[in-house]
C-alpha positions in Angstrom: 59.7 40.2 7.3 59.6 40.2 3.7 59.2 43.4 1.8 56.8 44.7 -0.8 56.6 48.4 -1.6 55.4 50.5 -4.5 58.4 52.4 -6.1 60.7 51.7 -3.0 63.1 49.0 -2.3 61.9 46.2 0.0 63.2 46.6 3.5 63.6 43.0 4.7 64.1 39.5 3.7 61.6 36.7 3.8 63.6 33.6 3.6 64.1 31.2 6.6 67.8 30.9 5.9 68.2 34.8 5.9 65.8 35.6 8.8 68.7 37.5 10.4 69.5 39.3 7.5 66.0 40.4 7.1 66.0 42.1 10.6 69.3 43.8 9.7 67.8 45.1 6.5 64.9 46.8 8.2 67.0 48.6 10.9 70.3 49.0 9.0 69.9 52.8 9.0 68.5 53.2 12.5 70.5 50.6 14.4 73.5 52.5 15.2 74.4 52.4 18.9 72.2 54.4 21.0 69.5 54.9 18.5 65.9 54.1 19.5 65.5 50.9 17.8 68.2 49.5 20.2 67.4 51.5 23.3 63.8 52.3 24.0 62.8 53.4 27.6 64.0 50.6 30.0 64.5 48.1 27.3 67.9 47.4 25.5 67.4 44.9 22.6 70.5 43.5 21.0 69.6 39.9 20.4 68.4 40.5 16.9 71.3 42.4 15.6 74.7 41.2 14.6 77.6 42.5 16.5 75.5 43.1 19.7 78.5 42.9 21.9 80.3 45.7 20.0 77.2 47.7 20.1 76.9 47.3 23.9 80.6 48.1 24.4 80.0 51.3 22.4 77.1 52.2 24.6 79.0 51.6 27.7 82.0 53.5 26.5 79.8 56.5 25.7 78.4 56.4 29.3 74.9 57.1 28.0 72.7 58.3 31.0 69.9 56.3 29.4 71.8 53.2 30.4 70.9 53.8 34.1 67.3 53.4 33.3 67.7 50.1 31.4 66.0 47.2 33.3 65.5 44.7 30.6 68.4 43.6 28.3 68.6 40.9 25.5 71.9 40.0 24.0 72.4 37.1 21.6 75.1 34.7 22.8 76.1 33.8 19.2 79.2 35.7 19.6 82.9 35.1 20.2 83.2 33.7 23.6 86.1 35.9 24.7 84.4 38.9 23.3 81.2 37.9 25.1 82.8 37.5 28.4 84.7 40.8 28.4 81.5 42.7 27.2 79.4 41.1 30.0 82.1 42.2 32.6 81.1 45.8 31.8 77.3 45.3 32.5 77.5 45.8 36.3 79.0 49.1 36.1 76.9 50.5 33.3 73.4 48.8 33.9 73.1 48.9 37.7 69.4 48.8 37.7 69.1 45.7 35.5 66.1 43.4 36.4 66.1 41.0 33.4 69.0 39.8 31.5 68.4 37.5 28.4 71.4 35.8 27.1 69.8 33.0 25.0 71.2 31.2 22.0 68.9 29.5 19.4 68.2 32.7 17.4 70.5 31.4 14.5 70.0 28.2 12.6 72.1 25.9 10.5 71.5 25.4 6.8 68.9 22.7 7.6 66.8 25.0 10.1 67.9 23.4 13.3 68.5 25.9 16.1 72.3 26.6 17.0 73.3 26.8 20.6 75.1 30.1 21.7 78.7 30.1 22.6 78.2 31.0 26.2 80.2 28.7 28.6 80.4 30.7 31.7 79.7 34.2 33.3 82.0 36.9 34.7 82.0 36.7 38.4 81.2 40.5 38.6 77.6 39.9 37.4 76.9 39.0 41.1 77.1 42.6 41.6 73.6 42.9 39.8 71.7 43.5 43.0 68.3 44.3 41.3 68.5 41.2 38.9 65.4 39.0 39.2 65.3 37.3 35.7 68.3 35.4 34.1 67.7 33.3 30.9 70.8 31.3 29.6 68.8 28.8 27.5 70.2 27.3 24.3 73.8 27.7 25.2 77.0 25.5 25.9 77.1 25.7 29.7 78.6 22.4 31.3 78.7 23.8 34.8 76.5 26.4 36.5 78.6 29.8 36.6 79.7 30.6 40.1 78.3 34.0 40.2 74.7 32.9 39.9 74.2 31.3 43.5 75.5 34.9 44.9 72.4 36.6 42.9 70.4 36.6 46.0 67.4 38.6 44.4 67.0 36.1 41.5 63.6 34.9 41.1 63.7 33.3 37.6 66.5 31.0 36.4 66.2 29.5 32.9 69.0 26.9 31.9 67.2 24.8 29.3 69.0 23.4 26.4 72.5 23.4 27.8 75.1 20.7 28.6 74.8 20.7 32.4 75.5 17.3 34.1 74.8 18.6 37.6 73.7 21.7 39.7 75.7 22.8 42.7 74.7 22.6 46.3 75.1 26.4 46.4 71.9 26.7 44.3 70.0 26.4 47.6 71.4 29.7 48.7 69.0 31.6 46.4 66.2 32.7 48.9 63.9 34.3 46.3 64.1 31.7 43.5 60.6 31.1 42.2 61.1 29.6 38.7 63.8 27.1 37.8 63.9 25.5 34.3 66.8 23.1 33.3 65.2 21.1 30.5 67.0 19.3 27.7 70.4 18.9 29.8 72.3 16.0 30.9 71.5 16.1 34.6 72.0 12.8 36.5 71.5 13.8 39.9 70.1 16.7 42.0 71.7 18.6 44.9 70.2 18.0 48.3 70.1 21.6 49.0 67.3 21.9 46.3 65.0 21.3 49.1 65.9 24.5 50.7 64.4 26.6 48.0 61.3 27.4 50.0 59.9 30.0 47.6 60.2 27.8 44.5 56.9 27.4 42.6 57.9 25.9 39.2 60.5 23.3 38.7 61.0 21.9 35.2 63.7 19.1 34.8 62.3 17.2 31.9 64.4 15.7 29.1 67.4 14.8 31.4 69.0 11.6 32.8 67.8 11.6 36.3 67.2 8.0 37.7 66.8 9.1 41.4 65.2 12.1 43.3 66.8 13.2 46.7 64.4 12.9 49.5 64.8 16.6 50.2 62.8 17.5 47.3 59.8 17.1 49.6 60.8 20.2 51.4 59.7 22.5 48.4 56.7 23.6 50.4 55.7 26.3 47.8 56.1 24.1 44.7 53.0 24.2 42.4 54.5 22.6 39.4 56.9 19.7 39.0 58.0 18.3 35.5 60.2 15.3 35.5 59.1 13.8 32.0 61.4 11.9 29.9 64.0 10.9 32.5 65.0 7.5 33.7 63.3 7.5 37.2 62.5 4.0 38.4 61.1 5.1 41.8 59.8 8.2 43.6 60.6 9.1 47.1 57.8 9.0 49.7 58.7 12.8 50.6 56.8 13.9 47.7 53.7 13.6 49.9 55.2 17.0 51.6 54.5 19.0 48.4 51.2 20.3 49.8 50.9 23.2 47.1 51.5 20.9 44.2 49.0 21.2 41.5 50.8 19.7 38.4 53.0 16.7 38.5 54.3 15.3 35.0 56.2 12.0 35.2 55.6 10.7 31.7 58.2 8.8 29.7 60.2 7.3 32.7 60.9 3.9 34.0 58.4 3.9 36.9 57.2 0.6 38.2 55.2 2.0 41.2 54.1 5.2 42.6 53.5 6.2 46.2 49.9 6.0 47.4 50.4 9.4 49.2 50.4 11.1 45.9 46.5 10.6 45.9 46.2 12.7 49.1 48.0 15.9 47.8 45.2 18.3 48.5 45.7 20.7 45.4 46.7 18.3 42.8 44.8 18.6 39.6 46.8 16.8 37.3 49.3 13.7 37.4 50.7 12.5 34.2 52.1 8.9 34.3 51.9 8.1 30.8 54.5 5.7 29.1 55.9 4.1 32.3 56.3 0.6 33.5 53.3 0.7 35.8 51.5 -2.8 36.2 49.7 -1.9 39.3 48.5 1.6 40.5 46.9 2.5 43.9 43.0 2.5 43.6 42.9 6.1 44.7 45.0 7.2 41.8 43.4 4.5 39.2 40.0 6.0 39.7 41.1 9.8 39.9 40.0 11.9 36.9 43.1 14.0 36.9 45.5 10.9 36.3 46.7 10.0 33.0 47.9 6.4 32.7 48.1 5.6 28.9 51.1 3.6 27.8 51.4 1.4 30.8 51.1 -2.3 31.1 48.3 -2.0 33.6 46.8 -5.3 34.5 49.3 -7.4 32.8 50.3 -10.5 34.7 54.0 -11.1 35.3 55.3 -14.2 33.5 53.4 -17.4 34.4 56.2 -19.6 35.3 58.8 -18.3 37.6 62.5 -18.4 36.5 64.7 -21.2 37.7 67.0 -20.6 40.8 70.0 -18.6 39.7 68.4 -17.3 36.5 68.8 -13.5 36.1 65.4 -11.8 35.7 64.9 -9.8 32.5 63.2 -6.4 33.2 60.3 -5.0 31.1 61.6 -3.1 28.1 61.2 0.6 28.7 59.3 2.9 26.5 60.1 6.4 25.9 58.0 9.2 24.2 60.1 12.3 23.0 58.2 15.4 21.7 60.8 17.4 19.8 62.5 17.4 16.5 66.0 17.3 18.0 67.0 15.2 21.0 68.8 12.3 22.3 68.1 9.3 24.7 70.0 6.4 26.1 69.7 2.7 24.9 70.9 0.0 27.3 71.4 -3.7 26.7 67.9 -4.1 28.1 66.6 -2.4 24.9 63.8 0.2 24.7 60.8 1.3 22.6 61.0 5.0 21.5 58.2 7.1 20.1 59.1 10.5 18.5 56.4 13.0 18.1 57.6 13.8 14.6 56.4 10.6 13.3 59.1 8.1 14.0 59.1 4.9 16.1 62.3 2.8 17.0 62.3 -0.7 18.6 65.6 -1.6 20.1 65.6 -5.4 21.0 67.3 -6.6 24.2 70.9 -7.2 23.3 71.1 -4.8 20.4 74.0 -3.0 22.3 76.5 -4.5 24.7 77.0 -1.3 26.5 74.8 1.8 26.8 74.8 4.0 23.8 73.6 7.7 23.6 71.4 7.9 20.5 70.8 11.4 19.0 68.1 12.3 16.4 67.1 15.0 14.3 64.3 15.5 11.6 65.8 17.7 9.0 64.0 19.7 6.2 64.6 18.1 2.8 66.8 19.7 0.4 68.7 18.4 -2.8 71.8 17.4 -1.3 70.1 15.4 1.4 67.4 13.8 -0.9 68.9 11.5 -3.5 66.1 10.8 -5.9 66.1 8.9 -9.2 64.5 10.5 -12.2 61.0 9.0 -11.4 61.1 9.0 -7.6 58.9 11.0 -5.4 59.8 12.2 -1.7 57.1 11.2 0.9 58.8 12.3 4.2 61.3 14.6 5.8 64.9 13.4 6.4 65.6 11.6 9.7 69.2 11.6 11.0 70.1 9.0 13.6 73.6 9.1 15.2 76.0 7.8 15.9 76.5 7.2 12.4 77.9 3.8 11.3 77.8 2.1 14.8 76.7 -1.4 14.1 74.1 -3.1 16.4 74.3 -6.7 17.5 70.6 -7.1 16.6 68.8 -5.2 14.0 66.8 -2.2 15.1 63.2 -1.6 13.9 62.4 1.6 12.4 58.9 3.0 11.5 58.5 6.3 9.5 55.2 8.1 9.0 54.9 9.2 5.5 52.4 10.9 3.1 50.5 8.2 1.0 51.5 8.7 -2.7 48.8 9.5 -5.1 49.9 7.1 -7.8 50.4 3.7 -6.5 49.8 1.4 -9.5 53.2 -0.2 -10.5 55.1 1.8 -7.8 56.3 0.9 -4.5 57.4 2.8 -1.2 60.8 2.2 0.3 63.0 3.6 3.0 66.3 5.0 1.5 69.3 5.2 3.6 73.1 6.2 3.4 75.4 3.4 3.6 79.2 3.8 2.9 78.9 7.0 1.0 76.2 5.4 -1.3 72.4 5.3 -1.1 70.5 2.2 -1.0 67.0 1.1 -0.5 65.9 -1.2 2.4 63.4 -3.9 2.4 60.3 -2.2 3.5 56.8 -3.1 4.9 53.9 -0.8 4.9 51.5 -0.7 7.9 48.2 1.2 7.6 47.0 2.9 10.7 44.4 4.9 8.8 43.8 5.4 5.1 45.8 8.7 5.5 48.4 7.6 8.1 50.9 5.0 6.7 54.0 3.6 8.4 57.1 2.4 6.3 58.7 -0.3 8.5 62.2 -1.8 8.2 65.0 -3.1 10.0 68.2 -1.3 10.2 71.8 -2.8 11.2 73.3 0.8 12.0 72.3 4.4 12.0 72.6 7.0 9.3 70.2 9.1 7.1 66.6 7.8 6.4 63.7 9.0 4.2 60.8 7.5 2.5 60.6 7.4 -1.1 58.0 6.3 -3.8 59.6 4.7 -6.9 58.6 2.6 -9.8 58.4 -1.0 -9.1 61.8 -2.6 -9.1 63.2 -6.0 -9.3 66.6 -7.4 -8.7 68.5 -10.7 -8.9 72.0 -12.1 -8.5 73.3 -13.2 -12.0 75.5 -16.3 -11.7 77.9 -17.5 -14.5 75.2 -20.2 -15.2 72.8 -17.5 -16.4 69.3 -16.7 -15.1 65.9 -15.0 -15.9 64.9 -11.6 -14.5 61.3 -10.3 -15.0 59.3 -7.4 -13.9 56.6 -8.1 -11.2 54.5 -5.1 -12.4 54.9 -5.7 -16.2 55.2 -9.5 -16.6 55.9 -8.9 -20.4 59.2 -7.3 -19.6 62.0 -9.9 -19.4 65.9 -9.9 -19.3 67.4 -13.3 -20.2 71.0 -13.8 -19.0 72.7 -16.8 -21.0 75.5 -18.9 -19.6 78.7 -17.4 -19.6 77.2 -13.7 -19.6 79.5 -13.1 -16.5 82.5 -14.8 -15.0 81.4 -14.0 -11.5 78.1 -13.2 -9.8 76.8 -9.7 -10.2 73.7 -7.8 -9.0 71.2 -6.7 -11.7 68.3 -4.2 -11.1 65.4 -3.5 -13.3 62.8 -0.6 -13.1 59.8 -0.2 -15.4 57.8 3.1 -15.7 54.4 3.1 -17.1 53.8 5.6 -20.0 50.4 7.3 -20.9 49.9 7.2 -24.7 47.8 10.4 -24.4 50.7 12.5 -23.6 52.9 11.2 -26.4 50.1 11.7 -28.9 49.9 15.3 -27.7 53.4 16.0 -28.0 53.9 14.3 -31.3 50.4 15.6 -32.6 49.9 12.2 -34.1 46.6 10.2 -33.1 48.4 6.9 -33.9 51.5 7.4 -31.9 52.1 4.9 -29.0 55.0 3.8 -26.7 56.0 0.9 -24.6 56.8 1.0 -20.9 60.1 2.7 -20.1 62.7 0.2 -19.0 65.9 1.0 -17.0 68.3 -1.7 -16.3 71.6 -1.2 -14.1 74.1 -3.6 -12.6 77.1 -3.8 -10.2 80.4 -4.8 -11.4 82.0 -4.3 -14.9 79.9 -2.1 -17.4 79.6 -4.8 -20.0 78.6 -8.4 -20.1 80.8 -11.2 -21.8 77.8 -12.5 -23.9 74.8 -10.5 -25.2 71.8 -10.4 -22.9 68.3 -10.6 -24.4 65.8 -7.9 -23.4 62.0 -8.4 -24.1 59.7 -5.4 -24.3 55.9 -5.3 -25.0 55.0 -3.6 -28.3 53.3 -0.2 -27.9 49.5 -0.4 -27.2 47.4 -0.9 -30.3 50.4 -2.3 -32.3 50.9 -5.9 -33.1 53.7 -7.9 -34.7 51.5 -9.0 -37.6 50.4 -5.5 -38.8 52.9 -2.9 -37.8 55.1 -0.9 -40.3 58.6 -1.6 -39.1 59.6 1.9 -40.4 57.5 3.4 -37.7 59.0 1.3 -34.9 62.0 2.9 -33.1 64.1 1.5 -30.2 65.5 4.4 -28.2 68.4 4.1 -25.8 69.4 6.9 -23.2 73.1 7.6 -23.4 74.6 8.2 -20.1 75.5 10.6 -18.6 74.4 13.3 -21.0 70.7 12.2 -20.7 70.2 12.3 -24.5 68.2 9.7 -26.3 69.5 7.9 -29.5 67.6 5.9 -32.0 69.4 2.5 -32.3 66.8 0.7 -34.3 69.4 0.1 -37.1 72.1 -1.0 -34.6 70.3 -4.1 -33.2 68.4 -7.1 -34.6 64.8 -6.5 -33.5 62.9 -9.9 -33.3 59.1 -9.2 -33.3 56.4 -11.7 -32.2 52.7 -10.9 -32.1 53.1 -8.9 -28.8 56.7 -8.4 -27.9 60.0 -7.2 -29.4 63.3 -8.8 -28.5 66.8 -7.4 -28.9 70.3 -8.1 -27.5 72.6 -5.8 -25.7 76.0 -5.9 -23.8 75.5 -2.6 -22.0 72.6 -1.6 -19.7 70.8 1.8 -19.5 67.2 3.0 -20.3 65.3 1.5 -23.3 61.9 2.8 -24.9 60.0 1.3 -27.9 58.1 4.0 -29.8 55.7 3.6 -32.7 55.5 6.8 -34.9 55.6 8.1 -38.3 58.1 10.7 -37.3 61.6 10.0 -38.6 63.7 12.0 -36.2 62.6 11.2 -32.8 65.7 11.7 -30.6 64.8 15.3 -29.5 61.2 14.3 -29.2 62.1 11.6 -27.0 63.9 13.8 -24.7 60.9 16.1 -24.4 58.7 13.2 -23.7 60.9 11.8 -20.9 61.0 15.3 -19.3 57.1 15.4 -19.5 56.8 12.1 -17.7 58.8 13.7 -14.6 57.1 17.0 -14.7 54.3 17.9 -12.2 51.7 20.3 -13.1 51.2 23.0 -10.4 49.8 26.5 -9.5 51.3 29.1 -7.5 49.3 31.1 -4.9 49.8 34.3 -2.8 47.2 34.9 -0.3 46.9 37.6 2.6 45.4 37.0 6.0 42.0 38.6 6.3 42.7 40.0 9.8 46.2 40.9 9.1 47.0 41.7 5.4 50.8 42.0 6.2 50.9 38.2 6.6 51.3 36.7 3.1 50.9 32.8 2.5 53.0 31.6 -0.5 52.4 28.0 -1.7 53.0 25.8 -4.7 50.1 23.4 -5.1 49.5 20.4 -7.5 46.5 21.2 -9.8 44.4 18.4 -8.1 44.6 20.1 -4.9 44.2 23.7 -5.8 40.3 24.0 -5.4 40.2 22.2 -2.1 43.2 24.0 -0.6 41.6 27.3 -1.5 38.2 26.4 -0.1 39.9 25.7 3.2 42.1 28.7 3.2 39.7 31.5 1.9 37.9 31.5 5.3 41.0 33.1 6.7 42.9 34.6 3.7 42.1 36.3 0.5 44.1 37.2 -2.6 44.2 36.9 -6.4 43.4 33.8 -8.5 46.1 31.2 -8.6 48.7 31.4 -11.3 48.5 29.6 -14.7 49.5 26.1 -14.8 53.3 25.7 -14.3 55.3 22.5 -14.6 57.9 21.6 -12.2 60.4 18.6 -11.5 60.6 16.8 -8.2 63.3 18.3 -6.1 63.4 21.6 -8.3 64.4 24.8 -6.6 62.6 28.1 -7.1 61.9 31.3 -5.2 59.6 34.0 -4.6 60.5 37.6 -5.0 58.8 40.7 -3.6 59.1 43.4 -6.1 57.4 46.3 -8.2 58.7 46.9 -11.7 61.8 44.7 -11.3 63.8 43.1 -8.5 66.0 45.7 -7.4 67.2 44.3 -3.9 68.7 41.0 -2.9 66.6 40.9 0.1 62.8 40.1 0.0 63.5 36.5 -1.4 61.7 33.4 -0.2 63.5 30.0 -1.2 61.6 26.8 -1.9 62.4 23.2 -3.0 59.3 21.6 -4.8 58.3 18.1 -3.6 55.1 16.9 -5.1 53.8 15.1 -1.9 55.1 17.6 0.8 53.8 21.0 1.7 55.4 23.7 -0.3 54.1 26.6 1.8 55.7 29.5 3.6 54.3 32.3 5.4 56.0 35.7 5.7 55.3 39.2 6.9 55.6 42.2 4.4 56.3 45.7 5.1 56.5 49.0 3.2 58.3 52.4 3.6 55.3 54.2 2.1 52.7 55.9 4.3 49.7 53.6 4.6 47.8 56.2 6.7 47.0 58.0 3.5 46.4 55.3 1.0 46.8 51.6 0.2 50.2 50.3 -1.0 50.3 47.9 -4.0 53.2 45.6 -4.9 53.6 42.1 -6.4 55.4 38.8 -5.9 57.0 37.0 -8.6 58.2 33.3 -8.8 61.4 32.3 -10.6 63.1 28.9 -11.1 66.5 28.2 -9.5 68.2 29.3 -6.5 68.3 33.2 -5.6 71.1 34.6 -7.9 74.1 36.2 -6.3 73.8 39.0 -8.8 70.7 41.0 -8.6 71.3 42.1 -12.2 70.7 38.5 -13.2 67.3 38.4 -11.7 66.4 41.7 -13.2 67.3 40.5 -16.6 65.0 37.4 -16.1 62.2 39.7 -15.1 62.6 41.7 -18.3 62.4 38.5 -20.5 59.7 36.8 -18.9 58.1 35.4 -22.0 61.2 33.6 -23.3 61.3 29.9 -23.7 64.1 29.3 -21.2 63.1 32.2 -18.8 63.2 31.4 -15.1 60.1 33.5 -14.6 57.0 31.4 -13.7 54.3 33.8 -12.4 53.6 37.1 -10.9 50.7 37.8 -8.5 49.6 41.0 -7.1 49.9 42.1 -3.3 48.0 44.9 -1.7 48.6 46.4 1.8 45.3 48.2 2.5 45.1 51.6 4.1 45.5 51.4 7.9 42.2 51.1 9.7 41.1 54.3 11.4 43.7 56.4 9.8 42.9 60.0 8.6 42.8 61.0 5.1 45.0 63.7 3.8 43.9 67.2 4.9 42.0 65.8 8.0 44.9 66.1 10.4 48.1 64.1 11.0 48.1 61.3 13.5 50.9 61.1 16.0 51.5 57.4 15.4 50.4 54.4 13.7 49.1 51.2 15.4 47.2 48.1 14.4 43.6 47.5 15.4 43.0 46.0 18.7 42.1 42.2 18.8 39.7 42.8 21.9 42.1 40.8 24.0 41.6 42.5 27.4 39.7 45.7 28.0 40.2 49.3 28.4 40.8 49.0 32.1 43.2 46.1 32.2 44.8 47.1 28.8 44.6 45.9 25.3 47.1 43.6 23.1 47.1 44.8 19.5 48.1 42.8 16.5 51.6 44.5 16.8 51.9 43.3 20.2 51.1 39.8 19.3 53.5 40.0 16.5 56.4 41.0 19.0 55.3 38.0 21.2 55.4 35.7 18.1 58.9 37.0 17.1 60.3 36.0 20.7 58.8 32.6 21.2 61.0 30.5 18.6 61.2 26.8 19.5 59.3 27.3 22.7 55.9 27.9 20.9 54.6 24.2 21.3 54.9 24.6 25.2 53.1 28.0 25.0 50.2 26.5 22.9 49.7 23.4 25.1 49.5 25.8 28.1 47.0 28.0 26.3 44.8 24.9 26.0 45.4 23.8 22.4 45.0 20.1 21.8 48.2 18.3 20.8 46.5 17.1 17.6 46.1 20.8 16.6 49.8 21.3 17.2 50.6 18.4 14.9 48.4 19.9 12.3 50.0 23.3 12.6 53.6 21.6 12.4 52.3 19.7 9.2 51.0 22.6 7.4 53.9 25.0 7.9 56.7 22.3 8.3 59.1 24.5 6.4 58.4 27.7 8.2 58.9 28.1 12.0 57.8 31.6 11.9 54.5 30.7 10.2 54.0 27.9 12.9 54.3 30.5 15.7 52.1 33.2 14.1 49.4 30.6 13.0 49.1 29.2 16.6 49.1 32.6 18.4 46.8 34.4 15.9 44.3 31.6 15.5 44.2 31.4 19.3 43.6 35.2 19.5 40.8 35.0 17.0 38.9 32.3 19.1 39.5 34.5 22.3 38.1 37.7 20.9 35.7 39.3 23.2 36.2 36.6 26.0 37.2 37.8 29.4 40.6 36.8 31.0 42.3 36.0 27.5 45.2 38.2 28.3 45.8 36.8 31.8 45.6 33.2 30.3 48.5 34.3 27.7 50.7 35.7 30.4 50.1 32.5 32.5 50.9 30.3 29.5 54.2 32.1 29.0 55.2 31.7 32.6 54.3 28.1 32.6 56.3 27.6 29.3 59.5 29.1 30.8 59.2 32.4 29.0 59.2 34.8 31.9 60.9 37.4 29.8 58.1 37.7 27.2 55.4 37.5 30.1 57.2 40.5 31.8 57.1 42.4 28.4 53.4 41.7 27.9 52.8 42.8 31.6 54.7 46.1 30.9 52.5 46.7 27.6 49.3 46.2 29.8 50.6 48.4 32.5 51.4 51.2 30.1 47.9 50.8 28.5 46.3 50.9 32.0 48.1 54.2 32.8 47.0 55.7 29.6 43.5 54.8 30.2 43.5 56.3 33.8 45.1 59.5 32.5 42.5 59.7 29.8 39.5 59.4 32.2 41.2 61.9 34.6 41.6 64.4 31.9 37.9 63.9 30.9 36.7 64.5 34.5 35.3 60.9 34.6 37.6 59.7 37.5 36.9 60.8 41.2 39.7 63.0 42.5 42.2 61.4 44.9 41.4 62.5 48.3 45.1 62.2 49.3 46.3 64.6 46.6 46.9 68.2 47.5 44.7 70.7 45.5 46.4 72.6 42.7 46.7 76.2 42.8 44.2 76.6 40.0 41.6 74.6 41.9 42.4 76.5 45.2 41.8 79.9 43.5 38.7 78.5 42.0 
């Protein structure tokens, strides 16, 4: 989706934030209403274009005869609600043969990368006139009640309602005689209609991530049901009528409050998987306990009840429920009973009993880090993504335990890991304890009184104390030689004082000053609450620079440096204070707090050198890489790597990628913005930009697709990608100017790496004939008789999956650990996650029979019947072409029912 061309403008953007603009850029010329990119055969695709409603109204107004052939229509619900409703009202008259209608939201994202719900709240009553409609997708919208026209769509076989605000389903839903698939995950359903049991053709029912506490006995009447998913609800018991589900193969009940299960579940004849993880089961029928298809992890099996019975009249306290949630954006309910919650994104929460007096709905979201959400000090490092817990500011009656999984910091000496949170418009660090699960899996544990924003940070070792009017002593736990003495009367009321000490490598300073004997003390930062000045001078003690003693030093070479806030300049204040020297230490008195640094050098003007040295302490040495996937060179991986990780990462990647050598060493600050630009001689298009924020301990990687307007049938296409500091400039001329002055001292340009799109495989050279069309090579998924899926087909599938890709991956048989690894490696790139999952699975399936069938089945099981239908259509087209080709070649036996042609009769 990014663009790189030789001599032509890029066609599409590659940033996550501008993914929609990327598609607009590709099809801006051809995307006029009625043109092929919108209307192809029986498929009308409007979901990736802005103004889809206006385009559809224009098509309907023109009364194009092609509309009568449309069977599949996709329209984004990110439109004005009134415009959307009036546009949909025209559909029954213009698209009479419509079989599949997709009105999903979720294509757009907020500035932090979370999916946005569509504006759809209802449907026009006239849609009930779509007599051929079999597939309706309303996922990721704002429905609070089921539109009244849906129970009148008697031909409907698939109904997708996930990620809405539905609190109930109507009894009229039982009037859909052909309904086969019903998905209503991530809603607010509390009860189910009794008429649900009348859906005799229903095969798959997914009601996970709702608020159900009971099931109607009528659910046992679903005689055709093969899959039932009720995970992450509040079910405490199951009706005995479940024994009537004689066709059931999959029953998912994990993350509920079940204390028992019916014995009859063990006698369901076709059941192959029963998931009972993370419930409150103490005892399970032996028939289920020994069954290989039953999963029971996370239950208190075998645990005895309390030894001593409660006295008469004492209320019993139920076992604390445990929940497991597997998305990065969700909600759950906390009752006065308390609960334990585990989030797949690397978060654990422990709500003790009595933490809330009334039930409270907790919402959480894992956000991508960005500077406005990540408050870092000059020497801090970010170790995790940003967790938002809502409702903000609501105080709990007991503190809630919070565990955050983080990346272990590379440097641990004289540093500490803390959880940082927003409290009353200011950020503060919580008392944090570390728990090691494995050497590479560490948890930061803290207690929180209320909810807000949370992240894990590595900072220099810090110490704090409350200074009373009587005075006190504060010293550094990491550098015992650093002390601050507060005399009596330094303050007239208690105030909080903070100390941070940063270790300094003398080798860096010697290299900067080009002076072998130069040295520096640790860097000291002092801050306080309250008035900016003390009433009495405070004594500060710093160790002398390494190799320097008070008996032999040259006082003219000793410089006490003071950082002036807020300009971040350094001043030499040696002559303004009285330095008291001992054999190992220097002491001086101050009334204001800031940064202090003791240097020993023969240089006389050190202020500017101190600023450069301080910047070097905060810089990270990195390399930039741009690699292309070996099987699909249009897929480009861009990454910023610390020098220490370059070799190991390349060894791992070069099995699947190839490309130029990494860039020369670049120095970057923690939290610094930069971007990649696909270009030739100069950046001549605003699109084709990929934005990054550098965090030294997180993955700075994104994977994008590139394209070109040049004909790759005749020759390869060469281009390049350049990396620049800062945000993408609004004025393209500014970026072009930066490109022309790359060697300047203050130039934002960092590196340029070549990109090459090879000549298409199997294409003809000039003069050898012109091909009628271009296609990517098959991946050997399928065969000639059943149809192939090419790389282009898989790209189309990947572009449609969106946030549903983990469900597809699990149904394809990928282990959950591999999903976590993909999420971690491509944590800033949803498209990269999807493509990596799909193509890595396809590579493993190459040459194996039944791969395409497994993909279609996984799509159906993952609530993506629309994509499954498209894959079937592609395969059917391939089979038809194959049959036509063998008939033309005379390899197929003649059809005896067909009448002979005049030519054959004459013969």
